[in-house]
N, C-alpha and C positions, 0 to 999 in steps of 0.2 A: 136805380141803376147808375153805375159810374163807369165810364170808359177810361181805362188806364193804359197808357202807352209805356211799355217797358223796353228799354234799349238793351239789346244783346248783340254784340258785334257780329257774330257769325250768322245771326238770323235777321239782322237789320232791325227795323222798327216794327215791333209786333203789337198790334192793337188787341188788347185783352179786355174782357168784360167780367166784372165780379159783382154778382148780385148779393145784397145783404140779406141772406136767408138763413141757412143753417149756421154758417160760420160767423156772421155779423162782422165781416172784415172790411177794413178801410185802408188799403195799402197806400192811398194818396198822401198819407201823413209821413211817408218815408223821407221827404225833403227836410223834415225837422224832427226826426226821431230822437228825442233827447230826454225821455223819461222811461221808466220801467213799463208803464202802461202802454206807451206808444210802441215800444219794442214788442210787447206781448201781442198787440194788435197787428203789427206788421208781420210777425211770424205766422199768423194764420194764413198768409199768402204764400208760405214756403212750400206748399204742396202742389203736385201737378194739377193743372186745371183741365186736363184731358185724360182719357184712359186708354189702355192698350188692349182692351178685350177683343175688338174686331181683328186687329192685326195678328195677335198671337193665336187666337182661336182658329182663324181661317188658314193660318200657316200650318197648323198641327194636323194630327190624324183624327181629330174629333169631328171632322166635317166630310161631306161627300158631294158628289155630283148627283142631283136628284133627277136629272134627265132633261132632254130637250123640251122646251115649252113649259117646264115646271119651275115656277118662281121667277123672280125678276133678275135682270142682268145689270143692276145698278152698280156702278163702280163705288168703292174700290174692290168689291168682293170678287169679281172674276179675276182681276189682276192679282189679288192676294192669293187666290186659290191656285193660280198658275205660277206663283212665286216670282212675279214680275215686279220691277221697280215702279213705284207709284209716283207719278209726276205731280199730281195735285197736292194741295195742302188742306183739303176739306176734312170734314168730320170722318173719323175712323181711318185716318191715314197715318203712316209713320211720321211724316213731316209735322203734322199737327201735334202728335205726341211729343216729338223732339222739342218743338217750340214751347209747348205747355210745361214740360219738365224744366227747361232752362229758365222759364219765367219764375217758377218756384225757387230755383236755385238763386236767381238774382235777388229775390226778396230775402232769402236766408242770408246772403252775403251783405245786403244793406243793413240787416238787423245786427249782424256781427260787427260790421264797421261802426255802427252807432254805439254799440256797447263799448267798444274799444275807445272811441272818440270821447264819449261823455263820462266815462268812469262811473258807471251806475251802481256799483257796489254788489254785494252778495245777493240782494233781492232779485237781480236780473238773471241769476245763474240758471234757473230752470228754463228760461226762454233762450238763453245762450245754448244750453244743452239741446233744446228742441231744434234750434236753427242748425246746429252741427249735425244732428242725426238726420234731419230732413235733407240737408245738403248731401250727406252720404247716401241716403236712399235714392235721391234723384239721379246722382251719378251712377249708382249701382244699376238702376233700371236702364239707363242709357248705354252703359258698357255691355250689359247683357243682350240688348236688342240690336245695337249698332256696331258691335265689334265681334271678333271671334270668341267663341265660348271659352271660358277659363278652363284650363286643363290641369287637374290636380296632379302635381308632381311633374308636369310637362313644361313645354316651352310656351311662355306667355308674352313673348317679345313682339307680337304682332301689334299693329296700331290700335290704341284704345279710343277714347273720346276726350275732348278738352275738359280738364278738371278745373273748374272756375272757382276761385276763392276770393275774388275781389269784386266790388261793384264796378259797373261800367263807367269809365270816364272819357272814353274815346268813341267817336262815331263808328269807326271801323277798326277794331283792334285785331291784331294778328294772333292766332292761336295755334298751338300744336296739339296733336292727339296723344302724345306720350305713348305708352304701351299698355296693354291689358294689365300687366303686372304692376305698373306704376299707378294705374287707376285704382286697382285693388288695394294697394298700400295706402293711398290717400283716403279711400273709403274707410278702411280699418282705423286709420288715425282719427278721422272725424268721429266715427262711431264710438271708439273707446274713450275719446276725450269728452264726448257729449253725454254719454249714458249716465255717468256718476252725477252729473249736474242736475238731472231730472228729478231726483229724490226730493220730496216735499213740495213739488210744484203744484200750483192751484190753477185750474182752468175752469171756465164757466161750463163747458161741455167737454170733459176730458177725452171722450172717444173721437174727437175731431183733431186730436193732437198726438204727437209722439210722447206719450207718458212712459213710465217705466215698463209696464207690461207690453205696450205696443213696440217700444224700442227693442225689447228682448225678443219679440216675435220676429222683427226684422233681422236681428242678430242671428237667430236660429237659421234663417234662410241664407244669410250671407256666409256664415261659417260652414254651412252644408255645401254651398258652391265652392268654397275655398278648400274643403276637405279637412277642416279643423274640427274633428268629431267631438272632442271634449268640450270645446267652447260652444258648439251647437247645443249639446246636452245641457250645459250650465245655463245658457240663455233660456232655453225652454223651461228649465226648472224654476226660474225666477218669475214666471208669469203668474202663477198661483201659489199660495202657501204650500210648502212642502212638495212643490212640483206636482200637485195632484189635479189632474184634469177631469176627475170624475164629476159629472153634472155640470161641467163647464164648456161643453162643446155643443155644436148645433144638434138640437133634438129632432132629427129628421123623422125617425120612426114613431115618435110619440106626439109631442106638441105640434110640430109642423104638419104631420100627417092628419091630425084631427082639426086643424085650423081651416078656415075659409081661405080662399085665394087672397083676399084683401088682408086678412090677419097674417097670413104667411109672408106677404110682401113687407108688411110692417116689421114683423119680427126679424126678418132676414137683414134689414138695414137700419134697425133702430138702435140708438145709442145706449139704451138702458139694458141691452142684452149682454150678458157676461162674455159670450163667445165672440162678440164684435169688439175687436181691440183697436182698430183704426179705421175710421170711415172718412171718405173724402167726396165732396160734391164736385162732379165733373160735368162739363158741357158735353152732351152726347145724345145721338139719336140711335145708338146701338140696338136698343130694344125694339125699335119699330119694325113693323112688317115690311116696310120699304127699305129696311137696312138688313141686318144679319138674320132676323127672324124669318124673312120671306125670300131670301136669296136662293137662287138655284144651287149655289155652292154654299152649303151650310149644314146645319143640324137636321138630318133627315131621318126617315123611318128606319133605315138599316142601323145607323149609329144609335138611334133611340132604343131599338130592341136588343142589339148585340152588345152595346157598351153600357149605356145608361141604365137599362133594365136587365142586363145580362147577369148570369150567375157569377159568383165570386168564389175566392178560395174558401171562404167560410161555409160554403155549401148552400147559400141563399143569396138572392139579389139584395142590393141596398134599396131601401125605399126612397124614391125621388118624386118630387111633386112637379113633374114636367107637364106642360100644357102645349096645345097645338093651335096655330092660327088656321088650321085646316090641313089635314094630312096632304103632303108629307112634311109640313113646316112646323118644327118643334122649337121650344124654348124652355129654359129652366125658370125664367121669369123672376129670378131673384133680383135681377137688375132692373127694377121697374122705373119707368121714366116719370119724372115730375116736371110739369110745365109751369114756368114762371112767366106770368103775363105782365108785359109792360104796357099793353093797351088791350084791355078786356074786350071792348066794343069792336076793335079791329081784329081781334084774335091774334095779336102779335106778341111775341115773347121769346123765351129761350128754354130749350129742353135740357133737363139735367138728369143724371143718374147718380144716386148715392152709392158710391163704390166701396165695398168692403175690401180695403187694401190688405188688412191682416186680420185673420180670425184665429181663434185658439186651435181649431182643428188642424190647421197647417203646422203650427208649432208642435203639436203632439205627434203628427206623422213625420215631421222633420227629426224629432227626437228618436222615433222608432228607427228611421234610416241610419241615424248616427250610431245607435246601439248596434245595428246589424254590421256596420262597417268596423266597429270595434270588436266584433265577435261575441258581443253580449246578447245572445239570441233569446235568453229568458226574458230580459226586460223589454226587448223589441217585441216579443210576442204579447206581453202584457199591454203594451201601447196599441198594438194592432187590434187586439181583441176589445179594448176599450173603444177604439175608433169604430169597429164593426158593431158593437153593442148598441150604439146610438143610431144605427142606420138599418138594422135588420128588424123587421116587425116580429114581435114576440121572441126576441133573442133568447136563446137557451144555450148556455155554455156547454152543456152536455152534447149538443149536436152541432152548434155553430162555432165553437172555439177553433181558431186557427192553430194548427200545429205544424211542426217541420215536415212531418210525413204527409199531411194533407197538402201543404204547399208544394212539395216536390212532386207529388202525384198529379196535382192540378196542372202544373206547368211542364210536366214531363222532363224534369231535370233531376240530377243526382246530388248537386252541390247545395248544402244548406244555405249558404250566404246568397247564392244566386236565386234560390227559391224565395227567400224573404225579401230581397230587393224587388223581385217581380211582384210580390204581394203588395209592397209599399206603393209601387208605381200603379198597380191596378186600382188600389183603394183611392189614391189621389186622383186618377183620371176620372173615375166615376163621381167622386165627391165634389170635384170642382169643375165639372162639365159646364161649359158656357162662360166661365169666369177667366179664361185666358191662361190658366196655370199650367196646363198640359205642356205647352211649348217650352217652359223653363226646364221641365224634367227631360224633355227630348233633347234639349241642348246639353244638359249636364251629363246625360247617359248616352249621348251620341246615337240616339234612336232615329233611324231614317223616317221621313214623313212620306207616306204613300197616299196618293190621291187617285181616285177613280175618275174616268172620263167616259161618258156615254154618248155615242154617236147617234145621228138621226135615225139610223137603221137598227138601233138597239145594241150595237156592238160595244162591249165594255173593255177598256184598256186601263192600264195604270201607269202612273208617272211617279218617280221616286226622287226625293230631295235627300241626297246622301249626307252623312255627317260632315264631310270636308268641302261640301259645295259652298262657294262664296255667297250664294244667294240666301244662305241661312242668316246672314247679316242683313238687316234692313239697310237700304241705301241712305246715306247721309244726305240731307237736303242740299240741292244744288246751290242754294244761296250761301251755304257755308264756305264754298270755295273762295268767295270774296274775302273771307278772313284767313285764307291760306290753308284751309283744312282739305286734305285730299279725300276723295270719295273712296268708297269700298270697291275693290276690284270686281270685275264681272267677266 
């Protein structure tokens, strides 16, 4: 175990721990990063050390109030459920994620600075590309969660987040947030500069890095947010030969269904699975019963039955391997915790979750949505049906195939495009339950988040977080004001 202190002006001195497990990383060499090997080693630290699952999942409509006396009230879950600002910086908080992402960005910037300083030649290009794409990804996640949602064709002049492109050289440096539009411009610049450099790169464990497929999966998400449908489709097409996702997505209704729980856990987060495009080790207690899995405000019976196991446009539910810590506490359990002991006798160590940051399933459904927006309903339906075929037990195209008429009837709408967009959103919500993805679609499509509240006498009320509510932006950490960064309005 090595304790590394990474200086970021607007978060002050953050103490980070990086265990040499999956990634075998040693960012302490950053003071003398003067070889290709050292750059490659440093770039392994360019990924977020924390995850967003708790904050985005609990903000979304994937969760419910299970009732008084049911489940724990451990923070930050109650405050997240009520869309309150979280003042602490502990695990599963927005501040922790902010700090973890900027730590990765700092490592990427140091790598890029070293490449420039030492003139390391063409051999370093894949790692330069990785650093640029990782920097783009970090800023994309921050602007998505801590600023107003990007409006396709709309006004994006509201404050963004600091786009940091240089290593820290000052104890407290002043930053500006720029605008959402300017942050998106910088993301696209880094992404499009970095992606061509990745070709031919060699990594010990490629699935822990932004390889060509992983970078294109990220690009498919970014361009979907930006409304550049052609580029979203092009990116998805580059992940597998000929853009063919057949046999390359999560086998929910076959292999995963027939696997033991332990086998399922392994397959869901293992680097040798073709559907896992980018995995990242993150410090997290998210999966524990004392965290999201056992909270009063979380994945309960109603959501389990109505959404996770509910009927779909295809005419059958998706198969999902959900488990329970005891009704009504459910979990998808894809995000299994691994505990790294630093002292086995004392039972001391660090909990980690191997996080699938990008999987092929998302890229496929991103492509389907882009096709819908271009009016190419035939190709969109092909993608939607491939997506469904891997999730419906004994899938039969004669009875389970999604059609325009089935989609319009299911959602009770008359417009073809609206019916297929709703199909995309339904499929994604079910397929990525528990993985924090639903919130991104709610931001993009301006979907209100409705939370139930159950009083002691059983009375049930609802509260709604509307699309223009400023609380849809997570609050920027208070410490950032020291660096001149204004907080989000409330």
